[in-house]
C-alpha positions as a printed NumPy array, in Angstrom:
array([[198.547, 110.637, 173.42 ],
       [194.82 , 110.691, 172.843],
       [192.57 , 108.215, 174.684],
       [188.927, 108.662, 173.761],
       [186.039, 106.897, 172.033],
       [188.237, 106.491, 168.942],
       [189.556, 103.292, 170.507],
       [186.034, 101.814, 170.52 ],
       [185.066, 103.115, 167.09 ],
       [186.435, 100.056, 165.307],
       [184.132,  97.724, 167.22 ],
       [181.093,  99.896, 166.501],
       [181.979, 100.188, 162.808],
       [182.609,  96.439, 162.554],
       [179.19 ,  95.686, 164.083],
       [177.542,  98.094, 161.671],
       [179.294,  96.445, 158.723],
       [178.293,  92.964, 159.882],
       [174.67 ,  94.094, 160.094],
       [174.689,  96.009, 156.797],
       [176.349,  93.659, 154.283],
       [174.847,  95.44 , 151.247],
       [175.882,  98.942, 152.3  ],
       [176.59 , 101.544, 149.671],
       [179.568, 103.926, 149.786],
       [177.521, 106.881, 151.059],
       [176.074, 104.906, 153.992],
       [179.447, 103.465, 155.001],
       [181.087, 106.865, 154.563],
       [178.505, 108.437, 156.88 ],
       [179.205, 105.814, 159.556],
       [182.96 , 106.316, 159.235],
       [182.606, 110.106, 159.386],
       [180.425, 109.727, 162.471],
       [183.375, 108.09 , 164.228],
       [185.9  , 110.656, 162.93 ],
       [187.668, 108.104, 160.727],
       [190.525, 109.633, 158.763],
       [189.474, 110.102, 155.11 ],
       [185.96 , 108.614, 155.361],
       [185.206, 108.956, 151.637],
       [184.253, 105.486, 150.373],
       [184.127, 104.106, 146.828],
       [182.307, 101.062, 145.463],
       [185.695,  99.398, 144.991],
       [186.427,  99.809, 148.701],
       [182.989,  98.487, 149.651],
       [183.6  ,  95.375, 147.511],
       [187.049,  94.927, 149.088],
       [185.473,  94.988, 152.565],
       [182.62 ,  92.582, 151.761],
       [184.571,  89.338, 152.394],
       [185.797,  90.599, 155.758],
       [182.334,  91.825, 156.745],
       [180.973,  88.387, 155.834],
       [183.583,  86.679, 158.021],
       [182.77 ,  89.071, 160.836],
       [179.079,  88.27 , 160.522],
       [179.846,  84.582, 161.177],
       [181.181,  85.59 , 164.607],
       [177.759,  86.911, 165.569],
       [176.004,  83.89 , 164.065],
       [177.99 ,  81.341, 166.073],
       [175.873,  79.243, 168.431],
       [178.185,  79.169, 171.456],
       [180.447,  81.584, 173.259],
       [183.443,  79.32 , 172.575],
       [182.679,  79.273, 168.855],
       [182.269,  83.082, 168.787],
       [185.6  ,  83.478, 170.563],
       [187.307,  81.058, 168.17 ],
       [185.959,  82.889, 165.106],
       [186.837,  86.325, 166.503],
       [190.328,  85.121, 167.4  ],
       [190.815,  83.786, 163.861],
       [189.947,  87.234, 162.479],
       [192.435,  88.885, 164.835],
       [195.166,  86.465, 163.763],
       [194.372,  87.041, 160.084],
       [194.493,  90.823, 160.569],
       [198.075,  90.573, 161.867],
       [197.816,  94.124, 163.183],
       [200.748,  95.998, 164.615],
       [199.597,  99.168, 166.395],
       [201.498, 102.371, 165.656],
       [201.413, 105.828, 167.231],
       [200.538, 108.421, 164.592],
       [199.104, 111.877, 164.186],
       [197.692, 113.308, 161.   ],
       [199.012, 116.844, 161.452],
       [201.362, 118.536, 163.885],
       [198.484, 120.179, 165.763],
       [196.687, 116.882, 166.507],
       [197.553, 114.471, 169.332],
       [199.175, 111.099, 168.746],
       [196.815, 108.12 , 168.742],
       [196.903, 104.437, 167.835],
       [196.495, 103.185, 164.28 ],
       [196.334,  99.484, 163.59 ],
       [197.412,  99.801, 159.944],
       [199.646, 102.336, 158.164],
       [197.972, 105.725, 157.661],
       [198.526, 105.491, 153.906],
       [196.946, 102.034, 153.704],
       [193.629, 101.879, 151.92 ],
       [190.301, 101.713, 153.701],
       [190.084,  97.903, 153.458],
       [193.527,  97.465, 155.026],
       [192.712,  99.917, 157.809],
       [189.35 ,  98.245, 158.513],
       [190.263,  94.569, 158.563]])
């Protein structure tokens, strides 16, 4: 099983999305590719699907107190209802964790 920076990529990508709410597909795709995200090609439809989640994520950073930030972040985790799975994309790659099905769209894999 692979343990590397991939496990932290989601947090970095989420912060980028919260700070770039009007991102275009090319910019988001470049960020995703920079973190070796599987199939980082992004469409406008996918960007629009991610906008509500990115807006909710931004409220975490805007909260005034640590307790309020924790409450908002916890609410996002509950809403995501993620169930980690061990996957690999091809037989020559190591297994690693995915928090949504591999065939799920970008929005489902990101939220």
